[in-house]
C-alpha positions in Angstrom: 19.9 30.8 55.6 17.6 30.8 52.2 19.2 28.3 49.8 20.7 30.5 46.3 18.2 29.6 43.6 20.8 28.2 41.8 21.3 25.4 44.1 17.9 24.8 44.1 17.7 24.3 40.5 20.7 21.6 40.5 18.9 20.1 43.6 15.5 19.6 41.8 17.5 17.9 38.6 19.1 15.7 41.1 15.6 14.3 42.7 13.7 14.2 39.5 15.2 15.8 36.5 13.6 17.9 34.2 10.7 16.0 34.3 10.3 15.6 38.1 6.6 16.3 38.5 5.3 16.4 35.3 1.5 17.9 35.1 1.6 18.8 38.9 4.3 21.5 39.4 4.5 24.3 37.1 8.3 23.6 36.5 7.9 20.2 35.5 5.4 21.5 33.1 7.5 24.2 31.7 10.0 21.5 31.1 7.9 19.4 29.3 6.6 21.9 26.3 9.9 22.4 26.3 11.0 19.0 25.7 7.9 19.0 23.0 8.6 22.3 21.2 12.6 21.0 21.3 11.1 17.2 19.4 8.8 18.9 17.3 11.4 21.1 15.4 12.4 20.7 11.4 15.6 19.1 11.3 17.8 17.0 8.9 17.8 14.1 11.5 13.4 14.6 10.9 13.7 14.4 7.2 16.0 11.6 7.1 14.1 9.7 9.2 11.1 10.4 7.6 12.6 9.2 4.2 14.3 6.1 6.0 10.8 5.1 7.1 8.8 5.6 4.1 10.9 4.1 1.3 11.2 1.0 4.4 7.1 0.8 4.7 6.8 1.3 1.2 8.8 -2.0 0.5 7.2 -4.0 3.0 3.7 -2.5 1.8 4.7 -4.7 -1.7 6.2 -7.2 -0.2 2.6 -7.3 2.0 5.2 -8.6 4.9 4.2 -7.1 8.3 7.1 -7.0 10.4 8.9 -4.9 8.0 5.9 -2.3 7.8 6.1 -2.3 11.7 9.4 -1.7 11.5 9.1 1.6 9.6 6.3 2.5 12.0 8.5 2.4 14.4 11.4 4.4 13.2 8.8 7.5 11.7 9.4 10.4 13.7 5.5 11.8 12.9 4.3 11.7 16.3 6.6 14.1 17.7 5.0 16.7 16.2 1.4 15.9 16.8 2.2 15.3 20.2 3.6 18.9 19.6 0.2 19.8 18.6 -2.1 18.6 20.4 0.1 20.1 23.4 -0.1 23.7 21.2 -3.8 23.7 22.1 -4.2 22.8 25.0 -2.1 25.4 26.1 -3.1 28.3 22.8 0.8 28.2 22.5 0.9 29.6 18.9 5.0 29.3 18.7 4.4 26.1 19.2 1.4 25.6 17.3 3.2 27.0 13.9 6.0 24.6 14.5 4.5 21.2 15.0 1.9 22.5 11.6 5.0 23.3 10.2 7.7 20.2 10.9 4.2 17.9 10.1 3.1 18.9 7.2 6.9 19.1 5.3 7.1 16.1 6.7 3.6 14.6 5.6 4.7 16.3 2.3 8.3 14.3 1.8 6.2 10.8 2.9 4.6 10.8 0.2 7.2 12.0 -2.9 9.4 10.0 -1.4 6.5 6.7 -1.9 5.8 8.6 -5.2 8.9 8.3 -7.0 9.7 5.0 -5.3 6.6 3.7 -7.4 7.7 4.8 -10.4 11.1 3.7 -9.8 9.6 0.1 -8.7 8.9 -2.7 -11.6 6.3 -4.0 -8.8 2.9 -2.3 -8.7 0.9 -4.5 -8.0 -2.1 -4.2 -5.3 -1.1 -6.6 -2.1 -3.8 -7.3 0.8 -1.5 -4.8 3.2 -1.9 -1.8 0.9 -6.0 -2.9 0.4 -5.9 -2.7 4.7 -5.1 0.8 4.1 -7.4 2.2 1.7 -10.9 1.9 4.2 -10.6 3.3 6.9 -14.0 3.2 8.8 -15.1 4.0 12.7 -12.5 1.3 14.3 -9.9 3.3 13.3 -11.4 6.5 14.9 -12.0 4.4 17.4 -8.5 2.9 17.9 -6.6 6.5 17.5 -8.1 7.8 19.9 -7.3 5.5 23.2 -3.8 5.2 20.9 -3.9 9.4 21.6 -5.0 9.0 25.1 -2.4 6.5 25.8 0.5 8.5 24.0 0.0 11.5 25.7 -0.4 9.8 29.4 3.2 8.1 28.4 4.7 11.1 27.1 4.2 12.9 30.0 4.9 10.1 31.9 8.2 8.9 30.6 7.0 5.7 29.7 9.0 4.6 26.3 7.2 1.6 26.2 3.9 2.4 25.3 4.8 5.3 23.1 7.0 2.4 20.8 3.1 0.3 21.0 1.1 3.8 20.1 3.6 4.3 17.0 2.6 0.6 16.1 -1.2 0.9 16.6 -2.0 4.1 14.9 -0.2 3.8 11.5 1.0 7.1 10.4 3.7 6.1 7.5 2.1 3.3 6.2 -1.0 5.7 5.0 1.1 7.7 3.8 3.4 5.3 1.4 -0.3 4.5 0.4 -1.2 7.8 -0.5 2.1 7.8 -3.0 1.6 4.5 -4.6 -2.6 5.3 -5.5 -1.1 8.7 -6.8 2.0 7.2 -8.9 -0.8 4.8 -10.4 -3.9 7.1 -10.2 -5.9 4.9 -8.4 -6.9 8.1 -6.7 -9.5 6.0 -4.6 -6.9 4.2 -2.9 -5.1 7.3 -2.5 -8.0 9.3 -1.0 -9.1 6.4 1.3 -5.9 6.0 2.5 -5.1 9.6 3.1 -8.1 9.6 5.0 -6.6 7.3 7.5 -3.7 9.1 8.2 -5.9 12.2 9.0 -7.9 10.5 10.9 -5.0 8.6 13.1 -3.0 12.4 13.4 -6.0 14.5 14.4 -7.5 11.9 17.0 -4.1 11.3 18.1 -3.7 15.5 18.7 -7.2 15.8 19.6 -6.9 13.5 22.6 -3.4 14.4 23.3 -5.2 17.7 23.9 -7.5 16.6 26.4 -5.2 14.3 28.7 -2.9 17.6 28.6 -5.5 19.5 29.8 -6.4 17.2 32.8 -2.9 17.0 33.8 -3.1 20.9 34.0 -1.8 22.5 31.5 -3.8 25.5 30.0 -4.8 26.3 33.5 -4.8 29.4 32.7 -6.9 30.1 29.3 -10.5 31.5 30.6 -13.7 29.8 30.1 -14.0 31.3 26.5 -10.9 29.8 24.8 -11.2 26.2 26.3 -15.7 26.5 25.2 -13.0 26.9 22.3 -11.1 24.5 22.5 -13.6 21.8 23.3 -15.9 23.0 20.6 -13.0 22.5 17.9 -12.3 19.4 18.9 -15.8 17.6 19.2 -16.8 19.4 15.3 -12.8 18.1 13.5 -13.9 14.6 15.5 -17.4 14.5 14.0 -16.8 16.0 10.9 -14.4 12.9 10.6 -16.2 10.5 11.9 -18.9 11.1 8.9 -17.3 9.5 6.0 -15.5 6.6 8.6 -19.4 5.8 9.9 -20.2 5.8 5.6 -17.3 3.4 5.3 -18.1 1.2 8.1 -21.8 0.9 7.1 -20.4 -0.6 3.7 -18.5 -2.9 5.6 -21.3 -4.0 7.2 -23.6 -4.4 4.9 -20.8 -6.1 2.9 -20.3 -8.7 5.7 -24.0 -9.2 5.8 -24.6 -10.0 2.3 -21.9 -12.4 1.8 -23.8 -14.5 4.8 -27.6 -14.1 3.3 -25.3 -15.7 0.7 -23.7 -18.6 2.0 -26.7 -19.0 4.4 -28.6 -19.6 1.1 -26.3 -21.9 -0.9 -26.1 -24.0 2.0 -30.5 -24.4 1.9 -29.9 -25.3 -1.2 -27.6 -28.1 -1.7 -28.8 -29.4 1.6 -27.8 -30.8 5.0 -25.8 -33.4 2.7 -23.1 -31.3 1.1 -20.9 -28.8 2.6 -19.7 -25.4 1.0 -15.5 -25.8 1.0 -15.3 -22.8 -0.4 -17.2 -19.3 -0.8 -14.9 -16.0 -1.9 -17.6 -12.7 -2.8 -15.5 -10.3 -4.3 -16.3 -6.7 -4.1 -13.7 -4.1 -4.8 -13.8 -5.1 -8.4 -16.5 -2.7 -11.0 -18.0 -6.4 -11.1 -19.2 -8.3 -7.5 -18.1 -12.0 -7.8 -19.3 -15.1 -5.9 -16.9 -17.9 -6.5 -18.6 -21.1 -4.2 -16.6 -24.9 -4.0 -19.7 -27.4 -2.5 -18.8 -30.6 -2.3 -22.5 -32.6 -2.2 -22.6 -36.7 -2.7 -25.0 -35.8 -6.2 -24.3 -33.1 -8.6 -27.4 -30.3 -9.2 -28.0 -29.1 -12.1 -29.3 -26.0 -11.6 -27.4 -25.3 -8.8 -25.0 -22.7 -10.2 -28.4 -21.2 -12.0 -30.6 -21.0 -9.0 -27.8 -19.5 -6.8 -26.2 -16.6 -9.3 -30.1 -15.1 -9.7 -30.5 -15.4 -6.0 -26.6 -13.5 -6.4 -27.6 -11.5 -8.9 -31.0 -10.0 -6.9 -28.4 -9.1 -3.8 -25.1 -7.7 -5.6 -26.4 -7.0 -9.1 -26.8 -8.1 -12.3 -24.0 -7.5 -13.4 -22.6 -10.3 -11.0 -20.6 -13.1 -11.8 -21.6 -16.1 -10.4 -19.1 -19.8 -10.6 -20.7 -22.7 -8.5 -18.1 -25.6 -8.8 -19.3 -29.1 -7.5 -17.5 -31.7 -6.7 -18.9 -35.8 -5.7 -18.4 -36.5 -1.4 -16.8 -39.7 -0.9 -14.8 -40.4 -3.6 -11.2 -40.3 -4.7 -12.0 -38.1 -7.3 -13.3 -35.5 -4.9 -10.4 -35.9 -2.8 -7.9 -36.0 -5.6 -9.4 -32.7 -6.9 -9.4 -30.7 -4.2 -6.2 -31.7 -3.4 -5.8 -30.5 -6.4 -7.1 -26.9 -6.2 -5.1 -26.6 -3.0 -1.7 -27.5 -4.8 -3.0 -25.2 -7.7 -4.0 -22.3 -5.6 -0.6 -22.6 -3.8 1.5 -23.2 -7.3 -0.4 -20.4 -8.8 0.6 -17.9 -6.2 4.6 -19.1 -6.2 4.6 -18.5 -9.5 2.6 -14.9 -10.2 5.6 -13.8 -7.4 8.2 -15.6 -9.0 7.4 -13.9 -12.8 7.5 -10.5 -11.2 11.0 -11.4 -10.3 11.9 -12.7 -13.2 10.0 -9.6 -15.4 12.3 -7.6 -12.7 15.4 -9.0 -13.0 15.3 -8.8 -17.1 14.7 -4.6 -17.0 17.2 -4.1 -15.1 19.3 -6.2 -16.6 18.6 -5.1 -19.9 18.1 -1.8 -18.5 14.7 -1.1 -20.0 11.0 -0.9 -19.2 9.3 -3.5 -17.6 6.4 -3.4 -19.9 8.7 -4.6 -22.8 9.2 -7.6 -20.6 6.4 -10.4 -21.8 5.4 -12.7 -19.5 3.7 -15.9 -19.9 3.5 -17.4 -16.4 1.9 -20.9 -17.3 4.2 -21.4 -19.5 7.3 -20.1 -17.5 8.4 -18.4 -21.2 9.9 -14.3 -21.0 10.5 -12.8 -23.7 12.5 -9.1 -23.9 11.6 -7.3 -26.7 14.8 -4.9 -27.5 14.5 -2.1 -29.2 17.2 -0.5 -31.6 18.1 2.0 -28.8 17.8 -1.1 -26.4 20.3 -2.9 -28.7 22.9 0.0 -29.1 23.0 0.1 -24.9 23.1 -3.7 -24.8 26.8 -3.3 -27.3 28.1 -0.7 -25.5 28.0 -2.3 -21.8 30.4 -4.7 -23.2 28.2 -7.8 -21.5 28.4 -11.3 -23.9 24.8 -12.2 -22.5 22.9 -10.0 -20.0 20.0 -12.4 -19.4 22.7 -15.6 -18.8 22.2 -14.4 -15.0 18.8 -14.4 -15.0 18.7 -18.2 -17.0 20.9 -19.4 -13.7 18.9 -18.0 -11.4 15.7 -19.1 -13.2 16.6 -22.5 -15.0 12.7 -23.9 -15.4 12.0 -20.3 -17.5 12.5 -20.2 -21.3 14.1 -16.5 -21.5 13.7 -15.1 -25.3 14.9 -12.1 -26.6 13.6 -10.7 -29.6 15.8 -8.4 -31.6 14.8 -5.7 -33.7 15.1 -6.6 -37.5 17.8 -4.8 -39.7 16.7 -2.3 -41.4 18.0 -3.7 -45.6 20.6 -2.4 -47.3 20.5 -0.3 -50.2 23.0 -2.4 -53.0 25.7 -0.3 -54.6 24.8 0.4 -57.8 22.5 -0.8 -60.4 24.0 -3.6 -62.9 23.8 -3.0 -66.1 21.8 -3.4 -68.7 22.4 -5.8 -71.6 21.8 -4.9 -74.7 19.8 -7.6 -76.6 19.3 -8.8 -80.1 15.7 -7.6 -80.9 13.7 -10.5 -82.0 12.3 -11.2 -85.6 8.4 -11.6 -85.1 7.1 -15.0 -85.7 6.8 -16.3 -89.6 9.8 -14.2 -90.7 13.7 -15.5 -91.1 16.1 -13.4 -89.7 18.7 -12.0 -92.4 22.3 -11.4 -90.6 23.1 -7.7 -90.7 25.8 -6.4 -93.0 
């Protein structure tokens, strides 16, 4: 006796669910495509997750907090339309391709817009190491995205949710978009371009590797040889185009690393084996490259900075800034100075962060632009410049002293409020001129009037 089709589907769902036999049987592949298409839809929940993940990533980048940025990666829903794009290429499904590209494009634009608005509204806009880490992608990032795409597609087919979490963290999508918005808002277009290249690299590599994994698992078996050749050639061409700027970037990074090694080795030869290099930094990001070194030696070398500066300028250019600080070894002065420098560096970092918080707090308290708050971090002085309009708003708010809460929170800071000088009031009426008796010329006798 034959079993009705409805009972067969029910029995199949009991045995393995909708994803039973994924990649092996036609029913499993159809169910997988249906699930991917459902996840690639543009919904309110998708847009809400985009906004929330971008806001969290933006704050994490400004705070230079890796845990916060990782949390934003886990919330981001961009992986779903990217996988839809990859599986649509594998099966030549035009409907799924259009849906995935629409969802991905709107999500990308929304993320950049949210980051741009948050940057404009934020009183803190400094470039943190977390932001700078996403503006110079290289071939290494492309390799990470390729391996992550393979792992993500395989995890999607085998329902390994833990692996998908790792892929979301390894191949960052939302943090580069937040960096793009930050760069556009501040006019740092070279940073925005680098972050956008990183995002495109991760997106394309994940999608293309999803296509490859899908084909190896039986998706798109009905395609003609010509379609397969177009598919393979398009993927290789796109990856090759992406690899060109990434290769140049990697070459620049390697060249900088080698230059740093050459300069450090040259300085070690100049100071001799009795001296040591306590600190060696090379700044390639500024318009004028800079080299800073701290040398601990038994004796002071008068021409060390000049000779090393000539070598550094030959390597990096004539505009290179060079600073070589020499400390005597084996003396209490050297040790105390080293400790003092370390303590000063920590204190300067803490003071800079505290100055940013003071400026932001005063700007919020007086409802003014943060640029109107002048900060002297070394002296811990803050001055709030008010305009007549700001003074009217302060009077309307009814607050006795808007800076009182800030003074209480930062007692070590001296906070001064500079108010506008009132315009002079005109007098009511001029005083009448007093009549004066004409004076007689010198040498004459004044006669009384009749």
